[in-house]
C-alpha positions in Angstrom: -115.5 -153.8 -169.2 -113.4 -151.2 -167.4 -113.6 -150.8 -163.7 -113.2 -147.7 -161.7 -109.7 -148.7 -160.8 -108.7 -149.1 -164.4 -110.1 -145.7 -165.3 -108.0 -144.2 -162.4 -104.9 -145.9 -163.7 -105.5 -144.6 -167.2 -106.0 -141.1 -165.9 -102.8 -141.3 -163.9 -100.9 -142.5 -167.0 -102.3 -139.6 -169.0 -101.2 -137.1 -166.4 -97.7 -138.6 -166.1 -97.4 -138.6 -169.9 -98.2 -134.8 -169.9 -95.8 -134.1 -167.0 -92.9 -136.1 -168.6 -91.6 -133.4 -170.9 -91.6 -130.9 -168.0 -89.6 -133.3 -165.9 -87.1 -133.9 -168.7 -86.7 -130.1 -169.3 -86.3 -129.5 -165.5 -83.7 -132.3 -165.3 -81.8 -130.9 -168.3 -81.9 -127.4 -166.9 -80.8 -128.4 -163.4 -78.0 -130.5 -164.9 -76.9 -127.5 -167.0 -77.0 -125.2 -164.1 -74.8 -127.6 -162.1 -72.3 -127.8 -164.9 -72.1 -123.9 -165.1 -71.8 -123.5 -161.3 -69.2 -126.2 -161.0 -67.2 -124.7 -163.9 -67.4 -121.3 -162.3 -66.2 -122.6 -158.9 -63.3 -124.5 -160.5 -62.3 -121.4 -162.4 -62.3 -119.3 -159.2 -60.3 -122.1 -157.5 -57.7 -121.9 -160.3 -57.4 -118.1 -159.8 -56.9 -118.8 -156.0 -54.3 -121.4 -156.8 -52.5 -118.9 -159.1 -52.2 -116.3 -156.4 -51.2 -119.1 -153.9 -48.4 -120.2 -156.2 -47.2 -116.6 -156.7 -47.0 -116.4 -152.9 -44.7 -119.5 -152.7 -47.6 -121.7 -151.4 -47.9 -119.8 -148.1 -50.8 -117.9 -146.6 -48.6 -114.9 -146.0 -47.4 -114.9 -149.6 -51.0 -115.2 -150.8 -52.1 -112.2 -148.8 -49.1 -110.2 -149.9 -49.9 -111.0 -153.6 -53.5 -110.1 -153.2 -52.6 -106.9 -151.4 -50.2 -106.0 -154.2 -52.9 -106.7 -156.8 -55.6 -104.8 -155.1 -53.4 -101.8 -154.3 -52.4 -101.5 -158.0 -56.0 -101.9 -159.0 -57.4 -99.3 -156.6 -54.6 -96.8 -157.5 -55.0 -97.2 -161.2 -56.6 -94.7 -163.6 -59.6 -95.5 -165.7 -57.7 -96.9 -168.7 -55.5 -99.1 -166.4 -58.6 -100.4 -164.6 -60.2 -101.3 -167.9 -57.1 -103.1 -168.9 -57.2 -105.1 -165.6 -60.8 -106.0 -166.2 -60.1 -107.0 -169.8 -57.2 -109.2 -168.7 -59.3 -110.8 -166.0 -62.2 -111.5 -168.5 -59.9 -113.0 -171.1 -58.2 -115.2 -168.5 -61.6 -116.3 -167.2 -62.9 -117.2 -170.7 -59.7 -119.2 -171.5 -59.8 -121.1 -168.2 -63.5 -121.8 -168.5 -63.1 -123.0 -172.0 -60.3 -125.3 -171.0 -62.3 -126.7 -168.1 -65.4 -127.2 -170.3 -63.2 -129.0 -172.8 -61.7 -131.3 -170.2 -65.2 -132.0 -168.7 -67.0 -132.3 -172.1 -68.3 -135.8 -171.2 -70.2 -134.3 -168.2 -72.1 -131.6 -170.3 -75.1 -133.8 -171.1 -76.9 -136.0 -168.6 -76.4 -139.7 -168.9 -79.1 -141.4 -170.9 -80.8 -144.3 -169.1 -82.0 -147.3 -171.0 -85.6 -147.8 -172.1 -86.3 -150.5 -169.4 -84.9 -148.4 -166.5 -87.8 -147.0 -164.5 -87.9 -144.2 -162.0 -86.3 -145.0 -158.7 -87.4 -143.4 -155.5 
């Protein structure tokens, strides 16, 4: 004979069973977003490091190199601007691919064992 408490427990179990796929999808999506954002930030950091290295690892040299780059970009015609954008896009894709290749073990979330319950 089922008591009221048992019926409440069964109803809670049914609700959590329906909510589980949404939790898994949300967990997967948040993890994927984190991987994309961290890869983007690392790529931007590598571009910053590139200009810092061009400027002999000094702030003055970095600003000088950025000024040189921006003055050439602003003063360029449409074809040269398109070439700048194409070069930047290709470099960004190559760097992002290299970073994703090096971080390939972080792409998917870790699988917890069957007996490990929720914590928290």
